[in-house]
C-alpha positions as CSV (number, residue, x, y, z in Angstrom):
1,X,135.8,89.0,-68.4
2,X,132.5,87.1,-68.3
3,X,132.3,83.3,-68.5
4,X,130.8,83.6,-72.0
5,X,133.7,85.7,-73.2
6,X,136.2,83.3,-71.7
7,X,134.5,80.4,-73.4
8,X,134.5,82.2,-76.7
9,X,138.2,82.9,-76.4
10,X,138.9,79.3,-75.6
11,X,136.8,78.1,-78.7
12,X,138.7,80.6,-80.9
13,X,142.1,79.5,-79.6
14,X,141.2,75.8,-80.1
15,X,140.1,76.7,-83.7
16,X,143.2,78.7,-84.4
17,X,145.4,75.8,-83.2
18,X,144.2,74.0,-86.4
19,X,145.0,77.0,-88.7
20,X,147.2,76.7,-91.7
21,X,148.9,80.0,-90.6
22,X,151.8,79.5,-88.3
23,X,151.2,82.8,-86.6
24,X,147.6,81.8,-85.8
25,X,148.8,78.5,-84.3
26,X,151.5,80.4,-82.3
27,X,148.9,82.9,-81.0
28,X,146.7,79.9,-80.0
29,X,149.6,78.4,-78.2
30,X,150.2,81.6,-76.2
31,X,146.5,81.9,-75.4
32,X,146.1,78.2,-74.3
33,X,149.3,78.3,-72.3
34,X,147.6,80.8,-70.0
35,X,145.0,78.2,-69.1
36,X,147.2,75.2,-69.2
37,X,146.2,72.5,-66.7
38,X,142.8,72.1,-68.0
39,X,142.1,68.6,-69.4
40,X,140.9,69.7,-72.9
41,X,143.8,72.1,-73.4
42,X,146.8,70.0,-72.6
43,X,146.6,67.7,-75.7
44,X,146.3,70.8,-77.9
45,X,149.3,72.4,-76.3
46,X,151.4,69.3,-76.8
47,X,150.3,69.2,-80.5
48,X,151.4,72.8,-80.9
49,X,154.7,72.1,-79.2
50,X,155.3,69.3,-81.6
51,X,154.2,71.4,-84.6
52,X,155.5,69.6,-87.7
53,X,155.4,72.7,-90.0
54,X,157.1,75.5,-88.1
55,X,159.3,75.6,-85.0
56,X,158.1,79.2,-84.5
57,X,154.9,77.6,-83.1
58,X,156.9,75.4,-80.9
59,X,159.0,78.3,-79.6
60,X,156.0,80.6,-78.9
61,X,154.0,78.0,-77.1
62,X,157.0,76.8,-75.1
63,X,158.0,80.3,-74.1
64,X,154.4,81.0,-73.0
65,X,154.2,77.9,-70.9
66,X,157.6,78.5,-69.3
67,X,156.8,82.2,-68.6
68,X,154.1,80.9,-66.2
69,X,157.0,79.9,-64.0
70,X,155.0,77.1,-62.5
71,X,155.1,73.3,-62.4
72,X,152.2,72.9,-64.9
73,X,154.0,74.8,-67.7
74,X,157.3,73.2,-67.1
75,X,155.8,69.7,-66.9
76,X,154.0,70.1,-70.2
77,X,157.2,71.2,-72.0
78,X,159.2,68.4,-70.5
79,X,156.6,65.8,-71.3
80,X,156.5,67.0,-74.9
81,X,160.3,67.1,-75.1
82,X,160.5,63.5,-74.0
83,X,158.2,62.5,-76.9
84,X,159.6,64.8,-79.6
85,X,160.8,62.7,-82.6
86,X,161.8,65.5,-85.0
87,X,165.3,66.7,-84.3
88,X,164.3,70.4,-85.0
89,X,161.5,70.2,-82.5
90,X,163.5,68.5,-79.8
91,X,166.3,71.0,-80.2
92,X,163.9,73.9,-80.0
93,X,162.2,72.6,-76.9
94,X,165.5,71.8,-75.3
95,X,166.8,75.3,-76.0
96,X,163.7,76.9,-74.6
97,X,164.1,75.0,-71.3
98,X,167.8,76.0,-71.2
99,X,166.9,79.6,-71.9
100,X,164.3,79.5,-69.1
101,X,166.8,77.9,-66.7
102,X,169.4,80.6,-67.4
103,X,166.8,83.3,-66.9
104,X,165.5,81.8,-63.7
105,X,169.1,81.5,-62.4
106,X,169.9,85.1,-63.5
107,X,166.7,86.4,-61.9
108,X,167.6,84.8,-58.5
109,X,165.0,82.1,-58.9
110,X,167.4,79.1,-59.1
111,X,165.9,77.5,-56.0
112,X,162.4,77.7,-57.4
113,X,163.5,76.1,-60.7
114,X,165.5,73.4,-59.0
115,X,162.5,72.6,-56.7
116,X,160.2,72.3,-59.7
117,X,162.6,69.9,-61.4
118,X,163.0,67.9,-58.2
119,X,159.3,67.6,-57.9
120,X,159.0,66.4,-61.5
121,X,161.6,63.6,-60.8
122,X,158.7,61.9,-59.1
123,X,156.2,62.5,-61.9
124,X,154.1,59.5,-63.0
125,X,155.3,60.1,-66.6
126,X,158.7,58.4,-67.1
127,X,159.6,60.9,-69.9
128,X,159.0,63.8,-67.5
129,X,161.1,62.2,-64.8
130,X,164.0,61.5,-67.2
131,X,163.9,65.1,-68.6
132,X,163.8,66.6,-65.1
133,X,166.8,64.5,-64.0
134,X,168.7,65.4,-67.2
135,X,168.2,69.1,-66.6
136,X,169.1,68.8,-62.9
137,X,172.4,67.1,-63.9
138,X,173.2,69.2,-66.9
139,X,174.0,72.5,-65.1
140,X,176.2,72.6,-62.1
141,X,174.6,75.9,-61.0
142,X,171.1,74.4,-61.1
143,X,172.0,71.7,-58.5
144,X,172.5,72.7,-54.9
145,X,176.2,72.9,-54.2
146,X,177.9,70.2,-52.2
147,X,179.4,71.6,-49.0
148,X,183.2,71.8,-49.2
149,X,185.2,70.5,-46.2
150,X,187.9,72.8,-45.3
151,X,190.9,72.0,-43.2
152,X,191.2,74.1,-40.1
153,X,193.8,76.7,-40.3
154,X,196.1,76.4,-37.4
């Protein structure tokens, strides 16, 4: 893909993020999630995650960000979750992170997910830190097990 084609795709996704159609906004969220981490993209992703008209946009955008399986995608979702005011949106984002967490654990990537959450507990954004700590404490399987002392058998 040429630089011009990439720029055209970005402009189209940014335009579609403003569409009246939920499916266009959701497609924009999926497209922009692939290039998350760029300064001009993050505010648009957050707006799509907080979509006031359809939680389908929230779901599609969050799934795409979490499917990246990296710190950037998880951080954007947690930051947005910490600022979500509408119950439906907060519930949808919370569910997407729990689903992602379950998938990561089932796929043998528990340590990767825990490491990402642990890294985010030192984030500069207090909301991200709080959400990361909440997820670390919410699932006993996501937290490294505490060694059990066993009495010696005589």
